[in-house]
C-alpha positions in Angstrom: 104.5 107.2 139.3 105.5 106.8 135.7 109.5 107.2 135.0 110.4 109.1 132.1 113.6 108.7 129.8 116.0 111.2 128.1 116.0 110.3 124.2 118.3 112.8 121.8 117.7 115.7 124.7 114.0 115.3 125.0 111.7 113.4 128.2 109.5 110.7 127.3 107.2 108.2 129.5 108.3 104.7 129.7 104.8 103.4 130.5 102.0 104.6 128.1 98.2 104.4 128.9 97.5 103.7 125.4 99.0 103.1 122.2 101.0 105.5 119.9 100.8 105.7 116.5 102.8 108.0 113.9 102.2 108.2 110.5 104.7 109.8 107.9 102.3 109.9 104.9 105.5 110.7 102.1 104.9 113.8 100.1 101.6 115.1 101.3 101.2 118.6 101.3 98.2 120.6 103.1 96.5 121.1 99.5 95.8 117.0 99.0 94.0 117.1 102.5 92.1 120.2 102.1 90.6 118.9 98.5 89.8 115.6 99.8 88.3 117.1 102.6 86.1 119.4 100.6 84.9 116.5 98.5 83.8 114.7 101.7 86.2 111.9 100.8 88.0 111.9 104.4 85.0 111.8 106.8 87.3 109.9 109.3 89.8 112.5 109.2 87.5 115.3 109.6 86.3 113.5 113.0 90.2 112.9 113.7 90.7 116.9 113.3 87.7 117.9 115.3 88.8 115.9 118.6 92.5 117.3 117.7 94.1 119.8 115.6 95.2 120.3 111.7 98.7 122.6 112.1 101.6 122.9 109.6 104.9 122.0 110.5 108.3 122.2 109.0 110.2 119.5 107.8 114.0 119.0 108.1 116.2 120.5 105.3 116.5 118.9 102.9 113.4 117.5 102.2 113.7 114.4 101.2 112.7 111.0 102.6 115.7 109.5 104.6 116.7 112.5 106.4 113.0 113.1 107.4 112.0 109.6 108.3 114.9 109.3 110.2 114.2 113.2 112.3 111.2 111.6 113.1 112.1 108.6 114.7 115.0 110.5 116.6 112.9 113.3 117.2 116.0 115.7 115.8 117.2 117.1 113.0 120.2 115.6 111.0 123.1 117.4 112.7 122.5 114.8 115.6 121.3 111.9 113.7 123.4 112.2 110.5 121.2 111.1 107.8 121.2 114.0 106.1 120.2 112.6 102.4 119.2 109.5 100.5 122.7 109.6 99.0 125.9 111.8 99.8 129.5 112.2 99.3 131.6 110.3 101.7 134.9 112.0 102.6 136.6 108.8 104.0 136.2 106.6 100.8 135.9 109.4 98.5 132.6 107.8 96.8 129.4 108.5 96.3 127.1 106.0 98.5 123.4 105.2 99.6 122.8 106.5 103.2 120.6 103.5 104.0 122.9 101.4 106.4 123.1 101.9 110.1 126.8 102.7 110.3 125.7 106.3 109.0 123.6 106.7 112.2 124.7 108.6 114.8 122.0 108.7 117.3 119.5 106.1 118.7 115.9 105.9 117.4 112.9 106.5 119.9 112.6 102.6 119.0 115.7 101.4 120.0 115.5 103.6 123.6 111.9 102.7 124.4 112.3 99.0 122.9 114.9 98.6 126.0 112.5 100.3 128.3 110.0 97.1 127.8 107.7 98.7 125.1 106.5 96.5 122.0 107.5 98.1 119.0 106.1 97.9 115.2 107.0 99.7 112.6 106.2 99.1 108.6 107.8 101.0 105.9 106.9 101.0 102.1 110.6 100.8 100.7 113.1 98.8 102.0 115.6 101.4 101.9 114.7 102.9 105.3 113.7 99.5 107.1 117.3 98.8 108.2 117.2 102.3 109.5 114.1 102.4 111.2 115.0 98.6 112.9 118.6 99.7 114.2 119.0 98.6 117.5 115.9 96.5 117.8 116.0 92.6 119.1 113.4 90.3 117.6 114.3 87.3 119.4 111.8 88.3 122.3 109.0 88.7 120.4 108.7 92.4 121.3 109.5 94.0 117.9 108.7 94.0 114.5 110.1 95.6 111.5 109.7 95.1 107.7 109.1 96.7 104.4 106.2 96.1 102.3 108.5 96.1 99.2 110.1 93.1 100.1 107.5 91.7 102.6 108.1 88.3 100.5 111.5 88.0 102.6 110.6 89.0 105.9 111.8 86.3 108.5 111.8 86.4 112.3 115.3 86.6 112.8 115.5 90.0 110.6 111.9 91.4 111.1 110.5 89.7 113.8 107.8 88.4 111.5 107.5 85.6 108.6 105.4 84.9 105.8 103.7 88.6 105.8 102.2 88.0 102.7 100.5 85.0 103.9 99.4 86.6 107.2 98.1 89.6 105.7 96.8 87.8 102.3 98.4 90.4 100.1 101.1 89.7 97.4 104.0 91.9 97.4 102.8 95.3 95.8 104.9 96.9 92.5 107.0 99.4 94.3 105.8 101.8 92.0 102.0 101.8 92.8 99.5 103.3 94.8 99.3 99.4 96.8 102.4 99.6 98.1 101.4 102.4 100.7 98.0 100.9 101.1 100.0 97.6 102.1 101.7 99.6 104.7 98.1 100.7 106.5 96.6 97.5 106.1 99.5 95.9 107.6 99.8 98.6 110.4 95.9 97.8 111.0 96.4 94.2 111.6 99.5 94.7 113.6 97.4 96.9 116.2 94.8 94.0 116.3 97.0 91.1 116.5 100.4 92.1 117.9 99.2 95.2 120.0 102.3 97.3 119.8 103.0 100.3 122.3 104.6 102.1 119.2 103.9 101.6 115.7 105.2 103.9 113.1 103.8 103.8 109.4 105.6 105.1 106.7 104.3 105.4 103.3 105.9 106.2 99.6 105.2 109.2 97.4 104.8 107.5 94.1 101.4 109.1 93.7 102.3 112.7 94.6 105.1 112.7 92.5 102.9 111.6 89.6 99.7 113.8 90.4 98.9 117.3 91.7 96.1 117.5 94.6 93.1 117.0 93.3 93.8 114.8 90.5 90.9 111.8 90.8 94.5 109.5 91.3 95.3 111.6 94.2 91.9 111.9 96.0 91.5 108.0 95.4 94.7 107.8 97.3 93.7 109.9 100.2 90.0 108.4 100.1 91.9 105.1 100.9 93.9 106.3 103.7 91.3 107.6 105.3 89.5 104.2 105.1 92.6 102.8 107.1 92.8 106.0 109.5 89.3 104.8 110.4 90.1 101.4 111.7 93.4 102.6 113.4 91.4 104.7 115.3 89.1 102.7 117.1 90.9 101.8 120.0 91.7 105.5 121.1 95.3 105.5 119.9 97.4 108.4 120.6 97.9 109.3 116.5 100.2 112.0 114.9 99.7 112.2 110.9 102.4 114.0 109.3 104.8 113.6 106.3 108.6 114.0 105.3 108.0 116.8 102.7 105.7 118.2 100.6 105.6 118.0 96.7 105.5 120.8 94.0 105.2 121.1 90.1 108.5 121.4 88.6 107.6 121.0 85.0 107.5 123.7 81.7 104.3 124.1 80.4 104.8 121.8 77.6 105.1 119.2 80.2 109.0 118.6 80.4 110.9 118.7 83.3 112.3 122.2 84.6 115.8 121.7 85.6 119.3 123.5 86.0 121.6 121.0 84.9 124.3 122.5 87.5 127.4 120.4 86.8 127.5 120.9 83.1 127.1 124.6 83.9 130.0 124.8 86.3 132.2 122.4 84.1 132.0 124.9 81.5 132.9 127.8 83.1 135.4 126.7 85.7 136.5 123.3 83.8 136.4 119.8 84.8 136.8 118.7 88.0 136.6 121.8 89.7 133.5 121.1 91.0 131.5 118.0 91.9 127.6 117.9 92.0 125.8 115.4 94.5 122.1 115.3 94.5 121.0 113.7 98.0 117.5 112.7 96.3 119.4 110.0 94.4 118.1 106.6 95.5 117.3 103.0 93.8 113.7 104.5 92.9 114.1 107.3 90.4 111.6 106.4 88.0 108.9 109.1 88.7 111.8 112.0 89.3 114.8 111.1 87.2 116.8 112.2 90.4 116.0 115.8 89.8 115.0 117.4 93.3 115.4 120.9 94.5 118.6 120.5 96.8 122.6 119.7 96.4 125.5 119.8 97.7 128.8 120.8 95.8 132.5 120.1 96.5 135.0 122.5 95.3 138.7 121.2 94.4 140.5 124.5 95.2 138.8 126.4 98.4 140.0 129.9 96.9 137.3 129.4 94.5 134.2 128.8 96.9 133.1 132.3 96.9 133.3 132.9 93.2 131.2 129.6 92.5 128.4 131.0 94.7 128.4 133.9 93.4 127.9 132.2 89.8 125.3 129.7 91.5 123.2 133.1 92.9 123.1 134.2 89.2 121.2 131.3 87.8 117.5 131.8 87.1 115.7 129.5 89.1 118.1 129.0 92.3 116.3 130.3 95.3 119.2 130.1 97.9 123.0 129.4 98.2 125.2 129.0 101.3 128.7 128.0 102.2 129.0 125.0 104.3 128.9 126.8 107.7 126.2 128.9 107.0 123.9 126.2 105.8 125.0 123.6 108.7 124.0 126.4 111.2 121.0 127.5 109.4 119.3 124.1 108.5 121.2 122.1 111.2 123.3 119.9 109.1 126.3 117.6 109.9 129.2 119.8 108.4 131.4 116.2 107.7 128.2 115.0 105.2 127.8 118.4 103.5 129.2 119.9 100.5 131.4 123.3 100.2 128.2 124.6 99.0 124.6 124.2 99.3 122.0 125.5 97.1 118.1 125.0 96.6 116.0 125.8 93.8 113.1 127.6 93.6 109.1 126.4 94.0 109.2 125.3 90.1 112.6 124.4 89.3 114.9 121.4 90.2 118.9 120.5 90.1 120.1 118.2 88.1 124.2 117.7 87.9 124.7 116.4 83.8 122.0 116.0 81.6 123.4 112.8 80.3 123.5 111.5 83.8 119.2 111.9 84.4 117.2 108.9 82.7 113.9 110.8 82.3 112.5 108.1 80.2 110.2 107.0 83.1 108.6 110.2 83.4 105.2 109.8 81.5 103.9 112.8 83.8 104.8 116.1 84.2 107.4 116.4 86.8 106.5 116.9 90.6 109.1 116.7 93.0 111.0 118.3 96.3 113.9 119.1 98.4 114.4 122.4 98.9 112.3 125.1 101.2 109.0 125.2 98.9 108.7 121.8 99.9 109.3 121.6 103.6 105.7 122.9 105.1 104.1 119.5 105.8 100.7 118.7 107.8 100.9 117.9 111.5 97.7 116.4 112.7 96.7 115.0 115.7 93.5 113.5 117.3 94.8 115.2 120.6 94.9 118.9 121.5 98.3 120.0 121.7 100.1 118.7 124.5 102.0 122.2 125.4 101.1 124.8 122.9 103.8 126.8 122.1 102.4 130.4 120.6 104.7 131.4 118.0 106.9 128.9 117.8 107.3 126.6 115.1 106.7 123.2 115.0 108.7 120.7 113.3 107.5 117.1 111.7 110.1 115.5 113.7 108.3 116.3 117.2 105.4 113.8 116.1 106.7 111.1 118.8 107.1 113.4 121.4 103.8 114.9 121.1 102.1 111.6 120.9 104.1 109.8 123.4 103.9 112.4 125.8 100.0 112.5 125.3 99.6 108.8 126.1 101.8 108.8 129.0 102.3 111.1 131.6 105.4 113.7 131.9 107.2 114.0 135.5 
């Protein structure tokens, strides 16, 4: 009889009949796969889908990297795990800070819990900003856990990552953080870990550099998905239980002349209500803004005078290019957000628009291609691809990307 464990209100078996692999292919929307499949660039994925399924899931909101990766590895939205952006306004310190420290995590990861049950865990992420969150609760001393990033692979050590000399081991140098090679490093490491380390659970998380720069069907985008398909074929050789999903989609956010399509909300609110009446926080902000200039589709607004909240909501609703506006309570209820880390007002832009703070705060010099970005409702639809038939078909119910491990693990084990 196989035991099971409850992790964040979902049941998982603690003994698996085969390896489990979940891949978060950052920034991928359905059209990238559709075009690459049509051009016969993804023969392995085609075989993969024939034995499994290709569905569409919703990401967590906001549709950004950190909240969705952590949703995937905890199996729950940010109202449970607490990570609701790459960047947030800390009400305690009154400072704007990165949300990449485990101190902000309010729920255990699936890795932490199953590691304690004796399973072997491997995580590889493209950017180092996720590594400490993904590896929280893992102990590397007994050689049952490995967690490192491609970005800082040269800094890996047994004590901090469960592995040292990653570049020599993989025979690859440290890739440029703004390159396809960063994601390819993740995939190549996954293939080698599967062979050398034989993890029970493996998570691979790439970067969306290509998706920010190139639309579906662009030769560079097709090259990326052809590369991914090659490694997917290598990962599929031992009949692992595999789910491929994404943290968010990606949409064009440019004008006809190629310049960014943006609403500089802080400037608008300052002009209408005065300086310091509202504070616009953009959760897309992180150390890697060259390819999007910190322009995304989601914003938190903190208001100095509570009596003005409805007036400011009405003002934002009338701005062309804004899709939806909610007060804190409604936003948290509708999108499963943590109230203490959510603004007094939440707004999202429409399909082809982004939200900025003040024009002077955005460095757009690195945008050498028309802007593509994410964060709102138009970028929440993501692929959910499995090499097995759905474990428990739920007709009419919405699937979320953060159910990836639930399906993959339960397919590999048994439910009591």
